[in-house]
N, C-alpha and C positions, 0 to 999 in steps of 0.2 A: 753252332748256338741256336738251330731252327729246334735240335731234339734236346736243348736244354729248357727252350722256353715253351716247347709244347707239353713237354713233361710236366713243367710246373706248371699249366693250364691246368691238365686233365690231372694233376693232382685235388688240385682245389676242388674241383667236381669231384673229386673222389670222395669228398663229406655230402654225406644224405642231403645237412640240411642247405650248403649251399647250391645241395644240385636241386635240391627243391624251390631256392627263389630262380636259379637261373634259369626252369624250364617254367619257371612261374611269368615271369619276364619275357621270352620269347613267346609265350603264350598271347603279352600281352602287346605285341608289337615294336615296331619302330617307336613308338613315345613312348614307351616305357610305363613305371608306375609310379605312384609316393610313394616312397616310405613306410608311413602309415596303412597303408592297402595291401602293400606287402606283409610287414606287420600283420595285421589280421588274418590275412588269408594261409600261412605259412601258423600262423600263431604260437610265436616266441615273443619273450621279454626283446625290448627296445634295446636293451645292451646287449644283446646277444646278437642282433638283427645288425646292428651297426658293425662287430667285431667282423661277421660273416661278409656282409657287402664288402669291409672294408679291405678284406682278403681277396674276392672277387675284382674289384679294384686296382688293386696293387698287381693285377697278371693281365690287365686288359680287357675282361670279356664283360666287365658294364664300366659303366662312368657317370658320373651322377652330375645333373646338374640342376640351379636355385631357382625356381620363378615363386618370386617372394620371400615368401615362408615355407613354400612349400621343396620340400627337396627330391626328384626324381631318379630311378635306376634307370636306366636306359641300357635293356642287352645290346652289345657290338657283333652285327653280326658276322660282318666281316671277319673279327678275329674268329668265331667259331667257323666261319667257310673254312680258316688256313689252317685250321686245327684237323676239320673233317678229312682237306684235300693234304696235308702228312701224313693221316695215317689208312690214306686211299693211294697216297702216289707209288706205291709200288707193290700196289696189287696184282694181281695175276704174271707180275712179271718174271716170275719163274714158268710158267704155264699158262694153258689156260682153266679159265676158273670151271667148276663144277658145275655151278646153278649157269653162268654167264652171265648176269644180273652187272659184274661190276667188271667185263671185260672193254679193254679202253679201244676204244676206234679211229683209228690213221690218222 
């Protein structure tokens, strides 16, 4: 199951627009950004942005919170960390890493 979920999350990030949106949200930090600000930054029509945001929400990479009339998109750093941990979980399990960067400590 973890493989399928991670594959879905990576597939959504495999789209250049969604990756741009997510990277921008990561840059904004834990507070996220209003949809209008994301639209201005990325430079795409509102309907297109809504489609891409919905795809990121569907796999848990971002969540949305409404504050009065403003809709905020907030990156889910714990989900990003899960993806990274999954990718790194068996790093160098078959031998020593040539760079030593990802060596596991006991």
